[in-house]
VOTI-627324 format. One record per residue (C-alpha): x negated, y negated, z negated. Coordinates in steps of 0.05 Angstrom, whole numbers, plus 5000, padded with zeros to 4 digits. Each point is the difference from the previous one (the first is absolute). Example, Ala and Ser with C-alpha at 12.3 -4.5 7.8 and 13.67 -1.06 7.14 Angstrom:
2
KESE     x     y     z
KESE  4754  5090  4844
KESE  4973  4931  5013
END
This chain:
649
KESE     x     y     z
KESE  3203  6742  9579
KESE  5058  4997  5050
KESE  5033  4933  5015
KESE  5073  4991  4982
KESE  5022  5004  5073
KESE  4963  5065  5012
KESE  5029  5031  4937
KESE  5070  4977  5020
KESE  4991  5029  5069
KESE  4974  5066  4972
KESE  5057  5004  4950
KESE  5051  4985  5054
KESE  4974  5056  5044
KESE  5004  5049  4943
KESE  5071  4978  4984
KESE  5021  5009  5072
KESE  4971  5070  4999
KESE  5038  5016  4937
KESE  5065  4975  5031
KESE  4994  5048  5058
KESE  4962  4958  5051
KESE  5061  4982  5043
KESE  5004  4929  4976
KESE  4952  4943  4989
KESE  4984  4978  4929
KESE  4992  4925  4992
KESE  4980  4956  4943
KESE  5073  4984  4988
KESE  5016  5072  4986
KESE  5037  5011  5066
KESE  5001  5063  5041
KESE  5024  4989  5071
KESE  5047  5054  5026
KESE  5065  5005  5037
KESE  5042  4980  4940
KESE  4952  4943  4980
KESE  4999  5023  4927
KESE  4947  4977  4952
KESE  4956  5043  4955
KESE  5018  4955  4943
KESE  5073  5020  5008
KESE  4983  5068  4970
KESE  5018  5014  4927
KESE  4946  4982  4949
KESE  4992  5073  4980
KESE  4984  5020  5071
KESE  4952  4942  5009
KESE  4964  5021  4937
KESE  4996  5071  5026
KESE  4970  4976  5065
KESE  4950  4953  4965
KESE  4978  5057  4955
KESE  4973  5038  5059
KESE  4928  5026  4989
KESE  4977  4968  5065
KESE  5009  4930  4970
KESE  4944  4971  4958
KESE  5006  4946  4947
KESE  4975  4950  5053
KESE  5058  5020  5045
KESE  5050  4991  4944
KESE  4971  4932  4982
KESE  5007  4979  5073
KESE  5070  5028  5009
KESE  5025  4966  4937
KESE  4979  4933  5029
KESE  5037  5010  5066
KESE  5070  4982  4975
KESE  5039  4988  4937
KESE  5038  5066  5006
KESE  4937  5042  5001
KESE  4969  4956  4947
KESE  5059  5016  4954
KESE  4994  5074  5015
KESE  4926  4998  4982
KESE  5010  4967  4933
KESE  4950  5015  4945
KESE  5044  5046  4958
KESE  5026  5040  5059
KESE  4983  5068  5028
KESE  4956  4974  5056
KESE  4944  4971  4956
KESE  5009  5057  4950
KESE  4986  5048  5058
KESE  4938  4960  5022
KESE  4973  4998  4929
KESE  5009  5075  4989
KESE  4969  5014  5068
KESE  4939  4957  4987
KESE  4986  5016  4927
KESE  5031  5067  4981
KESE  4955  5009  4939
KESE  5033  4940  4966
KESE  5070  5030  5001
KESE  4990  5034  4933
KESE  4998  4931  4967
KESE  5072  4985  5021
KESE  5063  5029  4969
KESE  5042  5039  5050
KESE  5061  4953  4999
KESE  4960  4937  4986
KESE  5020  4939  5040
KESE  4941  4956  5015
KESE  4976  4949  5051
KESE  4962  5047  5046
KESE  4977  4943  5045
KESE  4969  4965  4941
KESE  4968  5064  4976
KESE  4973  5012  5070
KESE  4971  4930  5004
KESE  4968  5005  4931
KESE  4969  5068  5015
KESE  4974  4974  5066
KESE  4969  4939  4967
KESE  4967  5042  4946
KESE  4971  5046  5053
KESE  4970  4943  5040
KESE  4971  4968  4937
KESE  4969  5065  4977
KESE  4967  5012  5067
KESE  4974  4929  5001
KESE  4971  5010  4931
KESE  4968  5067  5016
KESE  4970  4975  5065
KESE  4962  4946  4961
KESE  4968  5052  4954
KESE  4949  5027  5049
KESE  4970  4932  5013
KESE  4999  4981  4926
KESE  4975  5065  4970
KESE  4961  5036  5054
KESE  4932  4991  4967
KESE  5025  5020  4931
KESE  5069  5031  4990
KESE  5024  4979  4930
KESE  5050  5032  4954
KESE  5067  4989  5033
KESE  5032  4972  4937
KESE  4946  4947  5000
KESE  5026  4969  5064
KESE  5074  5016  5004
KESE  5023  4947  4952
KESE  4992  4940  5046
KESE  5016  5039  5064
KESE  5068  5022  4976
KESE  5026  4935  4972
KESE  5034  4985  5066
KESE  5035  5068  4997
KESE  5026  4986  4930
KESE  5027  4933  5024
KESE  5045  5039  5050
KESE  5035  5032  4941
KESE  4996  5067  5036
KESE  5003  5067  4962
KESE  4934  5035  4990
KESE  5021  5061  5040
KESE  5001  4956  5063
KESE  4925  4991  4992
KESE  4988  5074  4988
KESE  5043  5018  5060
KESE  4959  4955  5046
KESE  4935  5029  4974
KESE  5025  5071  5013
KESE  5023  4980  5070
KESE  4929  4976  5014
KESE  4970  5065  4974
KESE  5048  5043  5040
KESE  4986  4964  5066
KESE  4956  5029  5056
KESE  4948  5042  4964
KESE  4941  4978  5042
KESE  5015  4925  5004
KESE  5001  4940  4953
KESE  4951  5036  4954
KESE  4976  4936  4966
KESE  5071  4978  4987
KESE  5015  5069  4970
KESE  4937  4999  4958
KESE  5022  4938  4962
KESE  5074  5019  5000
KESE  4981  5065  4966
KESE  4961  4963  4946
KESE  5057  4952  4987
KESE  5052  5056  4997
KESE  4954  5038  4952
KESE  4996  4939  4955
KESE  5074  4982  5001
KESE  5023  5070  4985
KESE  4950  5005  4943
KESE  5026  4935  4970
KESE  5071  5028  5002
KESE  4978  5064  4965
KESE  4965  4959  4946
KESE  5065  4962  4988
KESE  5037  5066  4994
KESE  4946  5028  4953
KESE  5004  4939  4955
KESE  5076  5008  4998
KESE  4991  5074  4983
KESE  4952  4984  4943
KESE  5047  4947  4974
KESE  5054  5052  4984
KESE  5004  5035  4933
KESE  4956  5062  4995
KESE  5060  5047  4999
KESE  5018  4975  5069
KESE  4932  5016  5029
KESE  5001  5057  5050
KESE  4932  5034  5013
KESE  5024  5015  5070
KESE  5018  4928  5016
KESE  4934  4975  4972
KESE  4960  5051  5040
KESE  5038  4981  5064
KESE  4982  4927  4989
KESE  4926  5018  4994
KESE  5007  5041  5064
KESE  5034  4942  5036
KESE  4947  4950  4978
KESE  4942  5043  5024
KESE  5035  5018  5065
KESE  5039  4937  5018
KESE  5004  5016  5074
KESE  5031  5068  4988
KESE  5076  5006  4996
KESE  5006  5023  4927
KESE  5061  4989  4957
KESE  5026  5026  4934
KESE  5063  5023  5037
KESE  4961  5044  5049
KESE  4957  5030  4945
KESE  5062  5013  4957
KESE  5035  5033  5059
KESE  4942  5049  5007
KESE  5003  5015  4926
KESE  5075  5012  5004
KESE  4987  5052  5054
KESE  4950  5035  4955
KESE  5050  4995  4942
KESE  5052  5034  5043
KESE  4952  5058  5014
KESE  4986  5007  4925
KESE  5075  5001  4985
KESE  5010  5054  5052
KESE  4946  5043  4967
KESE  5029  4984  4931
KESE  5069  5021  5022
KESE  4975  5067  5022
KESE  4973  5012  4929
KESE  5056  4967  4960
KESE  5063  4981  5040
KESE  5029  4962  4940
KESE  4939  4959  4983
KESE  5022  4929  4979
KESE  4946  4968  5044
KESE  5037  5023  5061
KESE  5053  4948  4986
KESE  4990  4928  5024
KESE  4998  4971  4929
KESE  4929  4977  4984
KESE  4995  5019  4927
KESE  4942  5026  4957
KESE  5005  5074  4982
KESE  4995  5016  4927
KESE  4994  5076  5006
KESE  4928  5022  5009
KESE  5021  5063  5037
KESE  5036  4958  5052
KESE  4940  4953  5005
KESE  4953  5059  5012
KESE  5045  5024  5057
KESE  4993  4931  5033
KESE  4925  4998  4992
KESE  4993  5071  5027
KESE  5043  4982  5062
KESE  4961  4935  5009
KESE  4933  5037  5001
KESE  5027  5052  5047
KESE  5024  4949  5051
KESE  4945  4949  4995
KESE  4939  5046  4998
KESE  5024  5066  5031
KESE  5053  4980  5051
KESE  4973  4930  5020
KESE  4927  5016  4986
KESE  4982  4936  4962
KESE  4930  5003  4970
KESE  4945  4959  4970
KESE  4949  4974  5050
KESE  4936  5030  4972
KESE  4961  4996  5065
KESE  5011  4926  5012
KESE  5016  4974  4931
KESE  4976  4928  5010
KESE  5040  4987  5062
KESE  5045  4939  4985
KESE  5057  5034  5039
KESE  5008  5047  4940
KESE  5025  4940  4960
KESE  5053  4976  5049
KESE  5068  5033  4990
KESE  5021  4997  5073
KESE  4936  5037  5018
KESE  5007  5049  4943
KESE  5069  5018  5026
KESE  4976  5006  5071
KESE  4935  5038  4986
KESE  5028  5038  4940
KESE  4936  4988  4960
KESE  4976  4950  4950
KESE  4963  4987  4935
KESE  5026  5014  4929
KESE  5034  4932  4990
KESE  5035  4996  5068
KESE  5026  5071  4995
KESE  5022  4986  4928
KESE  5043  4942  5024
KESE  5036  5046  5048
KESE  5006  5055  4949
KESE  5029  4959  4943
KESE  5048  4964  5048
KESE  5027  5067  5026
KESE  5005  5027  4929
KESE  5038  4938  4977
KESE  5050  5008  5057
KESE  5015  5070  4974
KESE  5006  4981  4926
KESE  4931  5016  4974
KESE  4964  4941  4966
KESE  4924  5002  5009
KESE  4951  4947  4976
KESE  4936  4976  5032
KESE  4935  5014  4962
KESE  4938  4958  5016
KESE  4953  5059  4989
KESE  4927  4983  5017
KESE  4979  5021  5071
KESE  5064  5040  5011
KESE  5069  4969  4994
KESE  5053  5045  4968
KESE  5073  5003  4982
KESE  5027  5023  4933
KESE  5064  5037  4985
KESE  5028  5001  4929
KESE  5018  5070  4975
KESE  5043  4974  4942
KESE  5070  4972  5002
KESE  4974  4933  4973
KESE  4939  4961  5020
KESE  4939  5017  4959
KESE  4934  4966  4984
KESE  4964  5067  4994
KESE  4960  5014  5064
KESE  5011  5075  4989
KESE  5075  4993  5008
KESE  4989  4986  5074
KESE  4984  5041  5062
KESE  4955  4962  5048
KESE  5013  5007  5075
KESE  4945  4995  5051
KESE  5034  4976  5064
KESE  4933  5004  5036
KESE  4993  5073  4979
KESE  5066  5024  5030
KESE  5041  4982  4938
KESE  4959  5043  4953
KESE  5022  4993  4927
KESE  4945  4989  4949
KESE  4993  4995  4925
KESE  4965  4941  4969
KESE  4937  5042  4992
KESE  5002  5025  5072
KESE  5002  4928  5025
KESE  4930  4989  4973
KESE  4975  5056  5045
KESE  5019  4957  5060
KESE  4948  4948  4982
KESE  4950  5042  4962
KESE  5001  4963  4933
KESE  5043  4984  4940
KESE  5041  4936  4995
KESE  5038  4967  4943
KESE  5076  5007  4993
KESE  5009  4929  5028
KESE  4987  5026  5070
KESE  5061  5046  4996
KESE  5048  4942  4988
KESE  5051  4979  5052
KESE  4984  4935  5037
KESE  5044  4947  5029
KESE  5015  4993  5074
KESE  4956  4937  5001
KESE  4941  5039  4972
KESE  5013  5054  5051
KESE  4998  4950  5057
KESE  4934  4971  4973
KESE  4971  5070  5002
KESE  5023  5008  5073
KESE  4971  4933  5020
KESE  4937  5015  4961
KESE  4990  5064  5041
KESE  5005  4960  5065
KESE  4952  4948  4972
KESE  4949  5053  4985
KESE  5008  5029  5071
KESE  4988  4930  5028
KESE  4936  4994  4958
KESE  4976  5067  5027
KESE  5005  4974  5071
KESE  4937  4985  5039
KESE  5015  4927  5012
KESE  5046  5013  5058
KESE  5058  4955  5019
KESE  5050  5052  4975
KESE  4966  5007  4932
KESE  4998  4925  4990
KESE  5073  4994  5019
KESE  5019  5056  4951
KESE  4959  4966  4946
KESE  5034  4934  5012
KESE  5070  5031  5002
KESE  4990  5041  4936
KESE  4971  4939  4963
KESE  5060  4959  5021
KESE  5047  5053  4973
KESE  4961  5012  4935
KESE  4998  4926  4984
KESE  5074  4992  5016
KESE  5015  5053  4947
KESE  4946  4978  4952
KESE  4982  4927  5018
KESE  4954  4986  4942
KESE  4950  5057  5009
KESE  4934  4962  5001
KESE  4960  5059  5028
KESE  5042  5005  5062
KESE  5008  4925  5008
KESE  4925  4994  5003
KESE  4996  5058  5049
KESE  5052  4966  5044
KESE  4961  4934  4998
KESE  4935  5036  5018
KESE  5034  5038  5056
KESE  5029  4937  5032
KESE  4933  4965  4992
KESE  4963  5059  5032
KESE  5048  5001  5059
KESE  4996  4925  5007
KESE  5075  4990  5000
KESE  5048  4953  4965
KESE  4949  4961  4957
KESE  5055  4957  4972
KESE  5034  5061  4970
KESE  4933  5023  4972
KESE  4995  4935  4961
KESE  5071  5010  4973
KESE  4982  5071  4978
KESE  4937  4976  4966
KESE  5037  4944  4964
KESE  5050  5052  4974
KESE  4943  5046  4976
KESE  4967  4942  4963
KESE  5065  4985  4964
KESE  5010  5073  4980
KESE  4928  5015  4980
KESE  4951  4942  4990
KESE  4944  5050  4989
KESE  5000  5013  5076
KESE  4973  4929  5013
KESE  4935  5027  5028
KESE  5030  5042  5055
KESE  5055  4949  5012
KESE  4950  4942  5005
KESE  4957  5037  5052
KESE  5060  5016  5044
KESE  5029  4930  4994
KESE  4934  4969  5023
KESE  4993  5045  5060
KESE  5074  4996  5018
KESE  4996  4924  5002
KESE  4939  5006  5045
KESE  5040  5046  5045
KESE  5058  4950  5004
KESE  4950  4945  5017
KESE  4969  5043  5054
KESE  5067  5016  5031
KESE  5019  4927  5003
KESE  4946  4993  5054
KESE  5008  5063  5042
KESE  4946  5016  5051
KESE  5018  5002  5073
KESE  4999  5070  5030
KESE  4936  5017  5036
KESE  5006  5002  5076
KESE  4960  5054  5037
KESE  4992  4999  5075
KESE  4975  5060  5038
KESE  4967  4956  5050
KESE  4952  4970  4948
KESE  4929  5025  5007
KESE  4998  5033  4931
KESE  5063  5040  5014
KESE  4980  5030  5067
KESE  4990  5070  4970
KESE  5072  5005  4975
KESE  5033  5053  5044
KESE  5069  5005  4969
KESE  5053  4949  4984
KESE  5058  4989  4953
KESE  5062  5042  5015
KESE  4963  5060  5028
KESE  5017  5069  4973
KESE  4936  5036  4981
KESE  4976  5067  4974
KESE  4944  5009  4950
KESE  4950  5050  5029
KESE  4978  5029  4934
KESE  5061  4996  4954
KESE  5051  5011  5055
KESE  5050  4948  4976
KESE  5039  4955  5047
KESE  5000  4925  4989
KESE  5014  4932  5030
KESE  4949  4943  5003
KESE  5022  4936  4966
KESE  4932  4965  4995
KESE  4926  5006  5016
KESE  4931  4973  4983
KESE  4940  4998  5046
KESE  4958  5031  4944
KESE  5016  5035  4935
KESE  5018  4947  4948
KESE  5002  5047  4939
KESE  4949  4998  4945
KESE  4939  5044  4994
KESE  5033  5045  4947
KESE  5058  5016  5046
KESE  4953  5011  5060
KESE  4959  5048  4958
KESE  5060  5037  4971
KESE  5032  5009  5069
KESE  4932  5022  5030
KESE  5006  4948  5055
KESE  4925  5004  5015
KESE  5010  5072  5025
KESE  5042  4974  5058
KESE  4963  4991  5067
KESE  5008  4925  4996
KESE  5003  4993  4924
KESE  5031  4936  4973
KESE  4978  4959  5061
KESE  5061  5017  5041
KESE  5072  4977  5003
KESE  5045  5023  4942
KESE  5075  5002  5004
KESE  5055  4990  4948
KESE  5052  5054  5013
KESE  5066  5021  4971
KESE  5008  5075  4988
KESE  5066  5039  4995
KESE  4984  5022  4928
KESE  5011  4928  4979
KESE  4927  4981  4993
KESE  4960  4946  5035
KESE  4930  5020  5021
KESE  4937  4970  5029
KESE  4973  5043  5056
KESE  4937  4997  5042
KESE  5005  4996  5076
KESE  4957  5063  5003
KESE  5056  5038  4964
KESE  5059  4976  5041
KESE  5029  5020  5067
KESE  5063  4982  5037
KESE  5058  5047  4986
KESE  5019  5036  5065
KESE  5073  5006  4977
KESE  5015  4939  4958
KESE  5053  5006  4945
KESE  5031  4950  4954
KESE  4962  4989  4935
KESE  5047  5004  4940
KESE  4964  4952  4954
KESE  5038  4950  4956
KESE  4956  4942  5023
KESE  5009  5010  5076
KESE  5052  4945  5003
KESE  4954  4950  4967
KESE  4955  5001  5061
KESE  5042  5025  5059
KESE  5067  4980  5030
KESE  5013  5060  5044
KESE  4979  5071  5018
KESE  4997  5008  5076
KESE  4991  5076  5010
KESE  4925  4997  5006
KESE  4979  4943  4954
KESE  5024  4947  4951
KESE  5011  4928  5020
KESE  4966  4952  4951
KESE  5047  4949  4968
KESE  4990  4926  5008
KESE  4956  4993  4939
KESE  4954  5058  5018
KESE  4993  4972  5070
KESE  4976  4934  4970
KESE  4944  5039  4965
KESE  4983  5041  5062
KESE  5023  4957  5059
KESE  4968  5043  5054
KESE  5019  5069  4973
KESE  5070  5006  5028
KESE  4978  4997  5073
KESE  4943  5048  4985
KESE  5046  5050  4966
KESE  5049  4998  5059
KESE  4943  5010  5050
KESE  4969  5058  4961
KESE  5066  5037  4996
KESE  5014  4990  5074
KESE  4931  5026  5020
KESE  5004  5059  4953
KESE  5068  5023  5023
KESE  4981  4990  5072
KESE  4940  5045  4991
KESE  5039  5053  4960
KESE  5054  5001  5054
KESE  4948  5012  5055
KESE  4966  5055  4959
KESE  5066  5037  4988
KESE  5011  5006  5076
KESE  4934  5036  5011
KESE  5000  5076  5006
KESE  4977  5040  4941
KESE  4987  4975  4929
KESE  4961  4936  5000
KESE  4975  4957  4942
KESE  5033  4930  5004
KESE  4949  4948  5023
KESE  5005  4932  4968
KESE  4979  4936  5032
KESE  4926  4986  4985
KESE  5019  4937  4962
KESE  5040  5039  4949
KESE  4954  5060  4988
KESE  4979  5005  4927
KESE  4933  5029  4978
KESE  5003  5066  4964
KESE  4966  5011  4934
END
């Protein structure tokens, strides 16, 4: 931090440069020249123009405003000078201010600055507190953000600071970014839940399937820039294409007018549906994703619009929204295993399922009879399955699809996150579903996160269904044990390479490695002198077939596919051309990527105090050897330092 005198001197120099450099700028605002005029004699508008120069920072303005009363008055809080500084520093926040709004820009600047400092202070404490076991972010944010609430600052200040952290130098401050990302994820999800609850609180006739689907998309992808406005804009563009096609076939069609009214004439409706199918499936090439049906991207509208593929329900949302814009009313049908839309073929609504044509948005808009719908699933169903469903039921079906995809996952971080997100959404829409409440409690218990919330969920289940007392009692007992255990956290184990039992460990944390057999790249974030896994794992992974079996160092590594693996020293070798490892947990262990290796953060260095020096030395020796080899004539195999050679299988 610069001292006041240094800042004043720096500001004065910049001001002199701005004034042409012929005079000398003093703290009193004087410029010495032949006429002896003062800078402060200039009109206020001109002074504001000078002080809004891009070469002056907010520190310069703060210093200049303290130099004399005249400049202090020019730099008043509601003036152009601080407005310019605010817009220069935080351009993303301008959308929250009305164009002609008069506000105290200096106060806004100070508040935003205070919020930024407090957020960074809070995030920096996370690594030390949660390194051993990263909890659910919502579990810890309550106390941490009380100080922010006391500032009375708008929530978008917090989000803006988090985004600023994430957008800073890609290779640095990785631990800060790791926790900032988690916090931003949580805060945005909370805002989406508020919006969803408001949406559900409206009367059913005000429920838009498109808006509900966008909220689901936003909740599952909180770090993506998704909005109802952007999705609607894309649909308006498709609508314009449909109108163009419709105009070629019927220049006087009423849907070409701006009025958004339902068409009564079936012939006119058929013309709209025909044009819609032509544009959506022939011109724009939308289609059902048969080859990768269970990819969650098929359920997110922004991805469906980008990739032009989806599953029956997501394509149905787009189809019925487009049809409605053009005057054709379609209704969602919760058909088993294949979501459909129905289109009444009578002038008045009918309860007879045979008075409807059923549209398969997944099958390129194919129109089906009630009997033909059964061929899609291979068996007969009762007439109840042909009924129209509410938007709320439609959203439950969408979320249920995501929930089932999460269940199909192989225990990866992504599948657990999807399961958590879809459960949150399902229970927001249907909060008293005992089956999913119990699943949520078991999931949180299994992941070892937020035990206090697990107890709240279990209490709610017991109130809804006392017959669940057996399952509830078991989980309550073990959750209380977990809370008791967490109240006395174990100190992280410290491993020194110099200890006798660790002398065989060749590699260190932060090194970029390559797996000899599987070929994947990875970064080391931990190691054991011997394999610590159980006999079943050792047998399954055929560890005994390795030259040194389980009695060799094993390394915990992060792999770009998002997995964390446990690899034997026999199977690893230093990567000759190290690359960054795009794993979501990198920031938990490392603070920086330095071209050839990662630098362990403070907490990882506590666990492996001698690894940082070893990592640095290994990389220097390797690059020195590779550089020498590259200067030799003819192709030569790079020779590594003997200390870093790994044994081949």
